C-alpha positions as CSV (number, residue, x, y, z in Angstrom):
1,X,5.5,14.4,17.8
2,X,6.3,17.9,16.5
3,X,3.5,19.9,14.9
4,X,3.6,20.5,11.1
5,X,4.2,24.2,11.8
6,X,7.3,23.3,13.8
7,X,8.4,20.9,11.1
8,X,8.0,23.7,8.5
9,X,10.2,26.0,10.5
10,X,12.9,23.3,10.9
11,X,12.8,22.5,7.2
12,X,13.1,26.3,6.4
13,X,16.3,26.4,8.5
14,X,17.6,23.3,6.7
15,X,17.0,24.8,3.3
16,X,18.8,28.0,4.4
17,X,21.8,26.1,5.4
18,X,21.8,24.1,2.2
19,X,22.0,27.3,0.1
20,X,25.5,27.8,1.5
21,X,27.0,24.8,0.0
22,X,27.0,21.0,0.3
23,X,23.3,20.2,-0.4
24,X,23.8,21.0,-4.1
25,X,26.8,18.6,-4.4
26,X,24.6,15.7,-5.6
27,X,22.3,16.3,-8.6
28,X,20.8,12.8,-8.8
29,X,17.0,12.9,-9.0
30,X,15.5,12.7,-5.5
31,X,12.2,10.9,-5.3
32,X,9.9,10.5,-2.3
33,X,7.2,7.9,-2.3
34,X,4.4,8.0,0.4
35,X,4.5,4.4,1.6
36,X,6.5,1.2,1.3
37,X,4.6,-0.6,-1.5
38,X,4.6,2.5,-3.7
39,X,8.3,3.1,-2.9
40,X,9.2,-0.5,-4.1
41,X,7.3,0.1,-7.3
42,X,9.3,3.3,-7.9
43,X,12.5,1.5,-7.1
44,X,11.8,-1.3,-9.5
45,X,11.1,1.2,-12.3
46,X,14.0,3.6,-11.7
47,X,16.6,1.1,-10.6
48,X,19.9,2.8,-9.6
49,X,19.3,6.0,-11.5
50,X,17.7,8.0,-8.7
51,X,17.5,8.2,-4.8
52,X,14.2,6.9,-3.5
53,X,13.0,7.8,0.0
54,X,9.8,6.3,1.5
55,X,7.8,8.2,4.2
56,X,5.8,5.4,5.8
57,X,8.0,2.4,6.1
58,X,7.6,-1.4,6.3
59,X,5.0,-2.8,8.7
60,X,3.6,0.8,9.4
61,X,0.1,2.0,9.0
62,X,-0.2,4.9,6.5
63,X,-3.8,5.5,7.5
64,X,-2.8,6.8,11.0
65,X,0.8,8.0,10.2
66,X,2.2,11.2,11.8
67,X,4.9,12.8,9.7
68,X,8.2,13.6,11.4
69,X,10.8,16.4,10.9
70,X,12.9,13.9,8.9
71,X,9.9,13.3,6.5
72,X,9.3,17.0,6.0
73,X,13.0,17.5,5.2
74,X,12.9,14.7,2.7
75,X,9.8,16.2,1.0
76,X,11.4,19.7,1.0
77,X,14.5,18.3,-0.7
78,X,12.6,16.1,-3.3
79,X,12.3,16.7,-7.0
80,X,9.5,14.2,-7.5
81,X,6.9,13.0,-5.1
82,X,4.6,10.0,-5.7
83,X,1.4,9.4,-3.6
84,X,-1.3,6.8,-3.8
85,X,-4.2,9.2,-3.7
86,X,-7.8,8.0,-3.4
87,X,-7.8,9.4,0.2
88,X,-5.2,6.9,1.4
89,X,-2.6,9.4,2.8
90,X,-4.8,11.9,4.8
91,X,-1.6,13.6,6.0
92,X,0.2,14.1,2.7
93,X,-1.3,17.3,1.4
94,X,-0.5,19.2,4.6
95,X,3.0,17.7,4.8
96,X,3.8,18.7,1.2
97,X,2.2,22.2,1.5
98,X,4.0,23.1,4.8
99,X,7.4,21.6,3.7
100,X,7.7,24.3,1.0
101,X,8.9,21.8,-1.6
102,X,9.3,22.6,-5.2
103,X,8.8,19.0,-6.2
104,X,6.2,17.9,-8.7
105,X,3.6,15.6,-7.1
106,X,2.1,12.6,-9.0
107,X,-0.8,10.4,-8.1
108,X,0.2,6.9,-8.9
109,X,-3.4,5.5,-9.1
110,X,-4.4,7.8,-12.0
111,X,-6.5,5.7,-14.4
112,X,-7.3,2.7,-12.1
113,X,-10.9,1.3,-12.0
114,X,-12.1,2.4,-8.6
115,X,-13.8,-0.1,-6.2
116,X,-16.1,1.2,-3.6
117,X,-16.6,-0.5,-0.1
118,X,-19.8,0.5,1.7
119,X,-20.1,3.4,-0.6
120,X,-16.6,4.7,0.1
121,X,-13.7,4.8,-2.4
122,X,-11.3,2.0,-1.5
123,X,-7.8,3.4,-1.7
124,X,-6.0,0.0,-1.6
125,X,-5.9,-0.3,-5.5
126,X,-2.5,-2.2,-5.5
127,X,-4.3,-5.3,-4.3
128,X,-5.2,-5.9,-7.9
129,X,-2.2,-6.8,-10.0
130,X,-3.8,-5.3,-13.1
131,X,-3.9,-2.1,-11.1
132,X,-0.3,-2.6,-10.1
133,X,0.5,-2.4,-13.8
134,X,-1.3,0.9,-14.0
135,X,0.8,2.2,-11.0
136,X,4.0,1.1,-12.8
137,X,3.1,2.7,-16.2
138,X,2.3,6.0,-14.5
139,X,5.5,6.0,-12.6
140,X,7.5,5.2,-15.6
141,X,5.9,7.9,-17.7
142,X,6.8,10.5,-15.1
143,X,10.4,9.3,-14.6
144,X,11.1,9.1,-18.4
145,X,10.2,12.7,-18.5
146,X,12.3,13.6,-15.5
147,X,15.3,11.6,-16.6
148,X,15.1,11.6,-20.4
149,X,18.7,10.4,-20.8
150,X,17.6,7.2,-18.9
151,X,14.3,6.8,-20.7
152,X,15.3,3.6,-22.5
153,X,16.4,2.0,-19.2
154,X,13.2,3.0,-17.5
155,X,11.1,1.5,-20.3
156,X,13.0,-1.7,-20.2
157,X,12.6,-1.9,-16.5
158,X,8.8,-1.0,-16.8
159,X,8.1,-3.6,-19.4
160,X,9.9,-6.4,-17.6
161,X,8.2,-5.6,-14.3
162,X,4.8,-5.1,-15.8
163,X,5.1,-8.5,-17.7
164,X,6.0,-10.1,-14.4
165,X,3.0,-8.7,-12.6
166,X,0.7,-9.7,-15.5
167,X,2.0,-13.2,-15.5
168,X,1.3,-13.4,-11.7
169,X,-2.2,-11.9,-12.3
170,X,-3.0,-14.7,-14.7
171,X,-1.7,-17.3,-12.3
172,X,-3.7,-15.8,-9.4
173,X,-6.9,-15.9,-11.4
174,X,-6.3,-19.5,-12.3
175,X,-5.4,-20.6,-8.8
176,X,-8.2,-18.8,-7.0
177,X,-10.8,-19.8,-9.6
178,X,-10.3,-23.3,-8.5
179,X,-11.6,-22.6,-5.0
180,X,-15.1,-23.9,-4.4
181,X,-17.8,-21.3,-3.5
182,X,-17.7,-22.0,0.1
183,X,-14.0,-21.3,0.3
184,X,-14.4,-17.8,-1.2
185,X,-15.4,-15.8,1.8
186,X,-12.8,-14.8,4.3
187,X,-12.5,-12.3,7.1
188,X,-9.6,-9.7,7.6
189,X,-9.1,-7.0,10.2
190,X,-10.0,-4.0,7.9
191,X,-11.4,-3.5,4.5
192,X,-8.1,-3.5,2.5
193,X,-8.8,-6.1,0.0
194,X,-11.8,-4.8,-2.0
195,X,-9.7,-4.8,-5.2
196,X,-8.5,-8.4,-4.7
197,X,-12.1,-9.5,-4.1
198,X,-13.2,-7.7,-7.2
199,X,-10.4,-8.9,-9.4
200,X,-10.4,-12.5,-8.3
201,X,-14.0,-13.3,-7.4
202,X,-13.5,-13.4,-3.6
203,X,-15.5,-12.0,-0.7
204,X,-13.6,-10.2,2.1
205,X,-15.5,-9.2,5.3
206,X,-13.9,-7.0,8.0
207,X,-15.0,-5.5,11.4
208,X,-13.3,-2.3,10.5
209,X,-13.8,-0.3,7.3
210,X,-11.3,1.0,4.8
211,X,-9.5,3.2,7.3
212,X,-7.8,1.6,10.3
213,X,-8.4,4.8,12.4
214,X,-11.6,3.5,13.7
215,X,-13.1,0.9,16.0
216,X,-16.2,-1.1,15.3
217,X,-19.0,-0.6,17.8
218,X,-20.1,-3.5,19.9
219,X,-23.3,-3.7,17.8
220,X,-21.4,-3.7,14.5
221,X,-19.1,-6.5,15.7
222,X,-22.0,-8.5,17.0
223,X,-23.8,-8.1,13.6
224,X,-20.7,-9.4,11.8
225,X,-20.3,-12.4,14.2
226,X,-24.0,-13.3,13.8
227,X,-23.5,-13.1,10.0
228,X,-20.6,-15.3,10.1
229,X,-22.4,-17.9,12.4
230,X,-25.3,-18.0,9.9
231,X,-23.6,-17.8,6.6
232,X,-20.1,-19.0,7.4
233,X,-16.7,-18.1,6.1
234,X,-13.7,-20.3,5.2
235,X,-11.0,-18.6,7.3
236,X,-9.9,-15.5,9.3
237,X,-6.7,-13.6,8.6
238,X,-4.8,-11.2,10.7
239,X,-2.8,-8.3,9.0
240,X,0.7,-7.0,9.5
241,X,-0.5,-3.4,10.3
242,X,-3.3,-4.1,12.7
243,X,-3.8,-5.7,16.1
244,X,-4.9,-9.3,15.9
245,X,-7.2,-8.8,18.9
246,X,-10.4,-8.3,16.9
247,X,-9.7,-11.2,14.6
248,X,-9.0,-13.4,17.6
249,X,-12.2,-12.4,19.2
250,X,-14.1,-13.3,16.1
251,X,-12.3,-16.6,16.0
252,X,-13.2,-17.3,19.6
253,X,-16.9,-16.5,19.1
254,X,-17.4,-18.3,15.7
255,X,-14.9,-21.2,15.9
256,X,-13.4,-20.1,12.6
257,X,-9.7,-20.8,11.9
258,X,-7.1,-18.0,11.7
259,X,-5.4,-18.9,8.4
260,X,-2.3,-16.7,8.7
261,X,-1.1,-13.2,8.3
262,X,-1.8,-11.0,5.2
263,X,0.2,-7.9,4.2
264,X,-2.4,-5.2,3.3
265,X,-1.0,-1.7,3.4
266,X,2.8,-2.1,3.9
267,X,5.7,-4.4,3.1
268,X,7.5,-6.4,5.7
269,X,10.7,-5.5,7.3
270,X,13.9,-6.9,5.9
271,X,14.0,-10.6,6.3
272,X,10.3,-10.9,6.3
273,X,8.2,-12.6,3.6
274,X,7.0,-9.5,1.8
275,X,9.9,-7.2,1.3
276,X,8.7,-6.2,-2.2
277,X,5.3,-5.6,-3.9
278,X,5.7,-8.8,-5.9
279,X,6.8,-10.8,-2.9
280,X,3.9,-9.4,-0.9
281,X,1.3,-10.5,-3.4
282,X,2.8,-13.9,-3.8
283,X,2.8,-14.4,0.1
284,X,-0.7,-13.3,0.3
285,X,-1.8,-15.6,-2.5
286,X,0.0,-18.5,-1.0
287,X,-1.3,-17.8,2.5
288,X,-4.9,-17.7,1.1
289,X,-4.4,-20.9,-0.8
290,X,-2.8,-22.8,2.0
291,X,-5.5,-21.9,4.5
292,X,-8.5,-22.2,2.2
293,X,-7.2,-25.5,0.7
294,X,-6.6,-27.1,4.1
295,X,-10.0,-26.3,5.8
């Protein structure tokens, strides 16, 4: 993987070559989103009226991502950059600074109600649909200012999308509220679902914290396994961005059922069950309900 200083040099060469001609042939707004879930939100709001590029793609882990030369070129060429913030993209500030971009940078989580997990800020705010609406409103406000001639279309898209998310939020609360108390504690690979737990009265336990760039110690894993043996949990779930090995080990040692795969930090590849933020949330909800209703 090239160093960011190397990337910056290559991007500079690209910019110089662009000055000579073709790079200015297209004046459509160029937007970069830091990861796939955020990129889909931006696309839903802006529609066909801008070009949207995503840095961390489907089924990829933004916690441990290493930017490429192509990423730096996209950032250098961007007009607008959206990031999640809350410490999610640890690589983004360096990438943006060393790309030399003139793009405006916007934090999509501005205004969300922050949840803390073990004293740390949980960056996975999209796992509450009410927060998803905050993301969408923030995105729309920026883009209406950047493309004022499309402000009416952007507002229509925002309202339609936000109403759909709020309707699913209401449905999610109703469905999960019907689970008995003993079906409300589940285990995932890492702490990505604090906002879902907070919004929908669930408990999520995990052997790894909010950042996947860590491994639990043998003692920490033993403590969790002992807790599950003593207090129980309804099911275990693997994630699309992490190895299933830890979850399988917990299943082997506790006898708990693996209830399926949840999408935590990234959408699925094309053809998968979670190719959009809306589809991802619906998939996760249905996976939870199917597993917890069948145990």
